[in-house]
N, C-alpha and C positions, 0 to 999 in steps of 0.2 A: 673349805672350801668342800662339798661334797664331789664325792666319786662323779658323777655326769661331769660338773663344771671341770673338772682336772682331766676329764675325755675330751672335751671340747678344747682344752687349752693346749694340751699333748698334739691335738690333731691337728690345730694351728700352728703350732711353733713349727711339724714336722714340714706340711705344705711350704711354708714360707722358706725353708730350709732350701727345701728343693729347687724351689722359685727363683731363690735367690742366687742360688749354684748354679742354674741352668742361663740364667740372664749373663752373670760374669763371665759364665766359658763359651759366651756364642754373643756376639753383638748384634746379631742377625734373628735372634731368638722368636720362635715362633712356637706355639704349642696349644693346649687345649685349656678354655678356662670353663668354669662353671657359672655360667651367665644366670641372670635372675630376672624373669618379666613379671612385673605386679600386675593382677588382676586379670590374669591369662590363665589358659590352662589346654592342654595336648588332648585331647578329646581322641577314646576308642583302642588305645595303645596300652590299657592298662595291665601288668603282670599278677600285681597284689596290692590289696589295699589294708593298713593299718591305721590304729590310732597312737598319735606319737605327741608329746609332751610339746614339741613345739616345732619348727621348721628346722632348724639345726639336725635334729634329729633323722628326719625323713631323708635330710641330705648325704647324714652318715649310711642310712638302710641303705640307698643309691649308691654311695660310693663304694659298697663293700660288698655287692651284687655283681656280679662279669655280667648279668642279663639284662641290668640295669643302664639306661642310657639317659632316662629325664623323670621328673617327678612332679607330680602337681600336690599342693598340701591346701585345702578346703578347710574354712570354718566349719563346727558343728554348734547349729543353733542350737543355745540354751545348754551345751556341754562345756566342761572342761576339756581344754586338749584340739589338738588337729585332728585331718583326715590324711592319712601318705598315701597316696598312690604312687607305685615306680611302674615306671614304661620302658617299655623295648625299643621305641625311638626319640627321636628330638623332632623339634619344632622343625628344623631345617629339612629332613627326611619327610615329612608330613606338614607341608607348610598349611593344607586347606582342611586340615584339622586342630590349627592352632587359631583358637577361638579367644573372644573376651568372656571373660567372668568374675564378676566384681567380688571380692573380698579374696578371691583364691591367688596364690603364689605359683608361677614355675620356675624351676631350675632343670636346667641342661647342659650338657656337655657340648660346646662349640668351639671352633680351630680361632683361634684369637690371631687376628693381624697383629702385625708386628710394628709397634711403634718406634718411630725413626730412633736411633739412639746415636748419639753422639760418637764420635770417633774417638776420641779420648774419652777415658770413663770418668776422669778428672774434672771433665766440663758438663755443664748442663745445658740441657738444650732451651732454648727459648721458647720453642712452641713444637708440641710434639705432632706429628700427624700420624693417620691412620694410612695403611697401604688401600689403594682403589678397591670399592666393593665393601667398606666396613664403614661405620660411625660408630659415635658414643665416646665419652670422656676416656674410655679405658678400650675403646674400639671393638668392644663387644657384641656390637649389634651389626650383622650383614644388610647392606642395603638392597632393595628390591624395587623391582620399576628399572633396573638397569637392563639390555639388551642380555648381558650375563646374566642375571638374575633378574630373570621375568616375574610378576605377580601374576596371581589369580586373575584379581579385577582392581578397579579403579579406589575401589572399597580398602582392598588389601594393604596398597599404598598409603592411603589417608590412615588407616588404623595403626600403622607400624611405626608410623612417625615419619617416612620417607616422603609425603609430600613435600615437592618444592614450588607447591602452586598449579594454577592452570599450567596446562603445557604436554607435553611430549613425553610419552611413558611405553614400557614393554611389558606386553601380559602373553599369559601362554595358557588361555583356560581351557585346552584340550590335553597340558602336559605331552605335546608332539616332541617338544626340544624344538620347536619352528615359531619362535613367538613372534606376536603383531603390534607393529608400532602404533599407538594411538593416543587420542586427544582424552585427556583427563580434565572434568573442570571441579575443581577442589574448592571453591568458594560458593557456588549457587547451593543456596540450600542446603548447607552445612557438608556440601561436596560430595566426591564418591561418583560421578556421575561420566558415562562413558559416550564420546560425541559416535553416533553410528551414522549418520548422512548431514552433509554441508556440502552448501553452493555458497560462493561469496562471487560477487560479480566485481571482476577485475575490468576489464573493457566492456562498457555498457553496448557496446554497437556488436559484439559478437560473443554473446554469452552462451554458452554450451553446457549440459549437462552428462557427464558420465552414470551410466546406471549399471550397478554392480549387480549380480546374479549369484552371488557366493559371499556369507558373511566375511569373509576375511578381506573384503572391498572395504571394510572400516578402517583399515590401514590407510587407502586413499584420501578418506577424511582430510589429511593435512594440507592434500592437494587443493581443497578448495573448490573441488568441482563434482564432486561422488554423492549421490543419492542409492538407496539400495531399493531393490525391486523387492516384489512381494515374498519371492522364493528364497533372498539372502534373509530377509526378515524371519520365515518360517526355520529357518537353518540357524539365525541366533540365536531364535528361542531355545533350540533343540540343545544347543552347547553352553549359550550364556541365559537361562533363564532369567525373566524380569517380570515384573508386574508392574510397572508403571511407563510414560514415554512422555516426553517433555518437547513441544513444539514451541520453535522462537526463529520470528522472522520479525525483520526491520527493513524501511527504507529512509534513506538520509533524510528524502523530501518527503516521507509519510509516516506514517505510524507503527507501531509494534505491537507484534501479535505475539505474546509470551504465554501459554498456559502449561500445566502439569496433568494427567488424569488423575484424577482422584484414587485415596488409598480405601475404596471402598466396592461394593457388586457392580455400580454401573461405570467406574472407572476400571474394574478389572475387565469388564464387558467390552472396551474399547480395544483394550490389550489382546485381546483372543481374539477381535476381529480385524485388527489390523495387522495379526502375526498370522493369520491362516489356521485358527481354531475353530473358527464358526462363521457360518454366511451371515447371522443374523446381524443387521445393522444396527448400533447399539442408539439409546436415547440419547442428546446430547446435553441437555438441561442434567446438572447434577452429577454430569460423570468428569469434572474439570476443575481447576483449581486458576485462578488469573494470577500470575506473581507481579512483584512489585511492580514492576517496569509497563507491565503491560495496560497500554492506552485504547486498545483496539475498539472498533464497532462490532467485529464478528463475537466477539465475548460475550457483549452486551445484550446480542440478540439469537439465542442460542434456541430460542423456537421456534426461528426460524432458518435453521439450517436446512439444507436438502440433503434427504438421504440417497445420492446418486444422483448421475446424468442423466437418467432415465425420464420420459414423460410420463407424468402423475409420482413420480418419489414423492413419498412423506415426508411430512417437515418435523422438525423437531429432532432429526438423527444426524449422525456421523455421513459423511457422505463416501468416496470411493474405498474399497481396500486398498491403499495405496499410502505409501510414504509423501508422495510429490505430485497425484493428478486428482484434486479435486478433493481432499480429506477434509476440507472442512470448505464449507460456500454457502453463500446466499444469494440465489438466483438474482443475476443483476445488480449486484453491490459489491460484495466482499468475496474472495476467494484466498485460501493455501493451492498455490498451484506452481509448478516449474513444468515448463515444457516450450517446444521451440515457439517464439514469437508471444508467448503470453507466461511472464514469470511475475505473478501476481501475490502481495502479502495487505490483506484486508482491505486491497481495490479492487476493480476490476477494469479488463481492456476495452473499457469503451466510452470515449468524450473526456468530459471532467471528471470520471471516477478514477480514472486510471493515472497511478502517479509515475513520471518516467524514470529510468532506471538510472542510477548511482552507481559510482565505483564506492563498492565497500557496503552495499546492500547486501544481505544475508538470509538464507534460511538454514536452520538447524534442526536437527533431532538428536535427542540423547536418553539413554536408559540408565536408571540407577541400578548398578553393581552394588547393593547393599541390603543387608539384613534380609534374603530371601533365601530362595531355595537353593543359590548357587552356596550361601554361606549361613546355612538353620543355625539358628538360636537354639540354647537350652530352654528358655522360658520366655514371657513378656518382658518381667523384668530385664532382663539381659538385652531386651531389644531398645527398651526404654532407655537405661543405662547406658548404651553405648552410641545414643543419640539416632539411631537409625529407626524411630518409630515416626509413623506417616500419619498418625492420628488411630482412631477406631477402622478396626477392618480385618484384612487376612493375611495373615505370616506363616512362616514355615519353623516350625522349631523339630527337634532332635533330642528328647528327652533320654530316650537309653543310650544314645551317643555313640550310635552305631551306622550312623549315616542311612539309615533307613527313616528318613526325614519324612514328615505331612504337614499339609496345612490346617489349617485352624483359625478360629476368628479371632481379634485381641479388642478389649476395650480398654482404650491407653486414655482416656478422660476422666471418667468417676472416680472421684476420691483419691486422686494423685496415678491413677492409672496403671497397668500390669495388671488389668482381671483376664481370667483365660475364660472363656464361655464352653462350660461342658455342657449344659443343657439348653435347647432353644427349641421351643416346639409347642405345640397344643396340647394338653393331656391332663393328667392328674400326678400330682405328689405326693408321696407318702414318706414318712422319717426311714424307711429301709432302702425305698427302691423307685423306679417311676414305675407306675402302673397306668393301663391305658384301660379307659371302659369300653365297651363295646358300643357305643356311640353312633349310628350310621352317617351322621354328619358329620364326624371330626375326619379329617383326611388321614390316613395311611401314615402312621409314624416308623422310624426304622429305631429298636430299640438295641442298643449295641452292649454287647457281652465284653469286651475291648474296652482298655484308654484309650486305643485308636480311632475310635468311634468319634473323637471329636471331631474328627476332620470332616464328618458330615454333621455338623452343627449348622455351616454353612448354608445349607437350605432350608434353613427351618424347620425341620420334620424327623429332628434325632435326639433321643434322650439314653441316660446309662445308667446301667443296673448298678447295685453295688457293689458287684464284684468288678465291674469295671471302675468304679470309684476308688476301691481299695488297691487295685493294682494300677492307679494312675497316682494315689497317696505316695507310693513306695516309691515311684521314678520320679516324682513331682512333688516333695513334700509343701503343704500347705495349711496354712493356720487359720484359714476361715473360709465362710460362704457370705455371697452376697444373694440374695435370693428376690427374683423381679418379677412381677406378674402383674397384667393389667387387663382390662376388659374395657372395650369400646365404649361399651353403654352401662359400664360400671367403674368400680373404684380400681386404686394400682395400690399394690403391697407390696414395697420394698425397703428391706432390712437386710444389715450385715450383722453376721454372729458378733458377737463382745469379744473383744482383745482380754478375755478373763478366763479362771477357769470352767467358768458355765459354758463358754463359748466354746472352749474347747473340746470339753464334754460331746458336744454336740459335733464338732466336726468328728472326732472319733466314731461315734455311734453310725453318722453317715458313711464311713470309709471304712465301714466293718472290723473297728480294730477293739470295737466292746459291744457285748449285746445290750447290756443296760441302758434303758431307754430315758435319755434326761429330764423327757418331757413330763415321765413319774415320778421322779427324784428331785424335781426343783420345787420351788415355793408357788403358790397363788400365782405367783407376779414375780414376772423375769422382767428384767432393763435391757431392752433392745438398741443397739446403736442405728439408726437411720441412715439414709445416706444423705451425703454433706454435714454427717456428725450431728445430726439432732440426735435428743435421747426419747424413748418414749417408755413408758410402762404399758407393757400388755399383758394380759390375762393369759396364762398358762394351762391349760386343760388338758385332760387326757383324753386326747382324740386327733392328736397330732395337729396338721394344716388340711384336714379334710373339708371339700368344697369341690362343687360341681360345677364343672367347666362347659361352657359352651364352643361354638365354632369360632366365634369371636374374640377370643381370649387367648393372650399372648403371655408365654414362662421363660423366663432366661434365670439361669442358675450360673453363676460364676465365684472361682474360686479366684484365693492371693495367696 
């Protein structure tokens, strides 16, 4: 056995001795354990970083440091060994910074709850029980979502394994020590939805809605008679930023209207409108997706939605900037409306078009507390792997792990997803950087010299320089590019750099890791992997990808 193996064995024996001695001397023994969380890491609290042989070596380094409270262990892509990060905080100290990270492991000190110990040491307990507030086979995990241990969001409860299904939980998004009792939908669309407005008919003869002016009113949703006013929605966005809304109403004797705003620019425009960030009425068609149980006529008539109650209001728009008053409606046909004398769900309070109220009729609004600004991911892949992907669209990431996160666009569908758009606009692309020609017909582009410029690709007019690409690769190592350009009156060029040495050389060249131009050192022909997996042999001439671009040409560059 080598010296390292002897060190491991000695360490284990010593620890076992102290644990056994402590337990035998105290039937109510509680202490600290070094817990393990697979596929997770604590971000933003690293005090040192080294390369180790395995997880155990990293644990030894942490245990031997007075400042170390926990450690992260990450894989080294393509290299032997592991990356060991020592942290000066634990996940219990900084729960918001404890995030999903596929392939990584977290180890940290935590107070162990006491297993029920038999009163007689020679008797074996038939079933050990954890103290309240802990769970796990060794009672190593603290429960969150309780009043004594509130979570940040419904998503945190779901991801931590503390979900008990749909129901009541406690959250403290502001970290004030005054948690809110809320309802979390843990089943619809993979769960993690927070109920922010809720009205259920009890007595059909006397329905009455309570309108809340503060977002703390979401605690009253459990009383089945609460909706948020616009000011409360604005406050909610400030403290618990969200990117989608889900509207769900149903009448026992009528139909069900159940839609979620889409994870695209059209859907985001709806969220901005209803949360008071803009006064521009968003387009209706293309801004939402129908849920499985939706059988409404409203969802089929988006082109007839009326943009407000005013005379001459445009068609094809969302209605009033309110969650309860003509949010969605088709004149004299179907409405989403809650007000005295008019409680309408895909119906209209006139004659045969009105469906009489019944006990159990409901109107609900949810927001997804998952994968977004409140809990930014490290990369697109993290979002996809955590099941928080809502398709192509805008997401929040924090590649520097400093909580200075920013928003960017994700392609979650092409070739398995997890592609980040870093260049999106009209212009000219050369092998070293984005170059803008002085063509008067071209729109003004934003040439970004920092990796954070990827957040500006949302406006279709941003491009990155080579220095920004180099900076990006240091923070978010990638191994491939996907280049995609198309002219409305021309053809489409769409290729992915190959997963081989030739493709790797191209990535290194574009990200500033080498000055050797791969286009001058490769053969006359090079095999490229096309989108969809097709392969095509393309001529490789010493002139890069030079081409004149017109106003009707779009260009997108993704990385993987």
